[in-house]
N, C-alpha and C positions, 0 to 999 in steps of 0.2 A: 504494500500500500504506500503510495507516494503522496506527499503533500508539501505545502510551503508553510513556513512559520516565520513570523516577523519578530525579531529579538534585537536588543541593543548589543552592538558589537564594541568591545573595549578597544580593539585594534583600529577600527574605523571611527570610533567616537560618534556613532549615529546608529539609527535603526537600520538593520539590514535584513533581507529576506534569505532564509536558509532553506535548502531542499532537504526533506527528511524522508527516508525510506525505512519501512518497518516490515519485518517478516515474522511469520508464525513459527515458533520452535516446537510447540506441541499442540495437538488438537484436543479440545475438551470433549467430555462424554456427551454433553448437551450444549447446544449453541442457540442462544436466543437472538432472533433477528427482527429488527423493526423495519417493516416495509413502509416506505415513505410515499405519501400521496401529496405532500406539500413540499415546496421549495422556496428559497429566498430569492425574490426578484430584485435585481439591482435598479437603482434610480436611472431613468432615461431622460436626458434633456431634450433629445430629438422627439420622442413620443410624448413627452410631458407627463410621464408617470412617476409616482413616488416609489421609493423602496418599500418592500413589505412582503408579507407571506402571501403566496399564491397557490391555489389548488391546481393539480394536474388534472385536466378535464378529459384527456384522451384515455383510451383503454390501456391499462398497464398490465403486461404479461410477465409473470415471474416463472422461472424454470422449476420443474418438480424436483430436480436433483441439483444441489448446490455443490459445485466442485471447487474446493479451496486450494487445489494443488498449486496454482500459480502464485498464491500468496505465502506459500511455505518456504522455510529456509532450505538450503541445499542439503543439510544433514537430515532433515525430516523427509525431503523428497526421496532420498535413498531408501528410507524405511518404507515409504508409501509405494515405491516402484514394485516391490515384491507383491503386494496385494493387487496392484493394478494389472500385473502380468497374469495372475491367477484369474482375475475377473475377465480379462480379455480372452483367455483360453476358454473359459466357460461360455462366454458369449459366442465365440467361434463355433464351439461344439453344438450349441443350441441352434445356431443358424444353419449348420450343416445338417442337423437332424430335421429341421423344418423344411429344408430344400429336398431332402430324401423323401419326406412324407408327401410333398407336392408332386414329385415325379411318378409316384405309384398310382 
């Protein structure tokens, strides 16, 4: 997860923007997720709108399976690769069995 943070820099003697990258080192047993239907709208001088909270009016689709692999640290990815290989092998076997059933 990447983000920018503004902090006072002693070297520059002014506020500076720092880039921050965070990785997950261990996955929790349960993960609570807040699906957001609101966002913070910036003020627009061109459109004449003020800054404030706005509701997302379009249909929002969320995936059934949340894959956190891309957010994991390299050491955790090595551990997860073993399970992903087993899962891929099972999926391949199921697909092959399904194709065999359709041929008959």
